[in-house]
Each structure stands twice: as structure tokens, then as C-alpha cells.
C-alpha positions, 0 to 999 in steps of 0.5 A, a space after each residue: 083716535 084708535 078705538 077697539 079692534 072688532 066691530 060686531 054688526 048686522 048687515 043692512 043689506 043681507 041681515 048677516 050678523 058677523 064681526 070683523 077687525 077695524 082700526 076705528 069706528 070710522 074705518 069701513 069694513 065689509 059683510 063677511 056674506 055679501 061684502 056690503 060696505 059696513 061702516 059705523 051706524 047706531 047698533 054697532 058694537 065695538 069690543 077688543 077681542 075676537 072672543 068677545 066680538 063673537 059673543 056679541 055677534 051672537 047676541 046681535 043674531 038672537 036679537 036679529 031672529 026675533 025682529 026679522 024673518 029673512 034668513 040667509 043660507 049662506 049664514 047657516 052654512 058657514 056656521 055648520 062648516 065652523 062646527 065641523 071643524 071644531 068638532 073634528 079638532 075636539 075629537 083629534 084632541 085639540 090638534 089640527 086636522 087635514 084639510 081632507 077630513 074637513 071637506 069629507 065631513 062637509 061632503 057627508 053633511 051635504 055641503 059641496 067641496 067648493 062651498 065648503 072651501 068658500 066658507 073655510 076661506 071666510 072662517 080663516 079671514 074672520 080669525 076663527 080658524 087657521 088654515 094653511 091649505 093642508 091643516 085646519 084648526 079651530 081658534 076658539 
């Protein structure tokens, strides 16, 4: 039986809150931060759109902040890279920006080039940005 297409989750291993596309509740996925296998368990939220999954993940993140003191540096960097992309795209009148522009802004923010590239790949895999090697565009 096919369920909704996105699962919002909190990783039991590293505490990362995220979401990913799944075929149904029984489908395993991986944590976007530590690659731990994410399977259906209490607290998982299933929705039909990426936008709703992102919103629900935000709610889970807020709940997680009040219930745990463990914070991962990777979660903050991923969000900062996404914020940089969204900001540059907005300043470019909602048109794609070059990869170099994004990497330069990341460098100015103290994010090393290789870490920025790593998080751009993760954001692309999560369908939050499009990235073809030359241009970057925010989907949200």
C-alpha cells in the first residue's frame, strides 16, 4: 500500500531533524547528516509535498530543541548554506546564481569550499535546490 511521499524525522542516532522522499511507511531512508538508516517508528510524520515535509521538520526541530541539548554543527552549516543560496537567488530576482557566487558567499561566511560543496549536494538530494554544476537555484 503506497503512502504519502515524504517522511519528516528526527534521527535517533545524531538528533538531526530532516525529511526525505519515501515510497511508503515501510521504506527505509537515510539521515541526511549521519547516514543512519531511518525506518518507520513513533514520531515519524508522513506528508505528500516537500514543502509540507519541510514545515513539519521545522516543527520537529523546534520540539527537539526543547527536549535535548545536543546540537550538531552540520545541521547549522546546512541551514546556513541554504540561506545563502536563497538570499543570492532573491537578490538575483529569483533567477539562478552561479556556483562561484555561492561558494564565495560561503567562504565569506567562514564555510570552507569543500564543506559548502558537500552541503550543496545534500540540499540537492533533498530537493531543496537545483544544482547542475554551474548554476544554483532555490526551490522553496
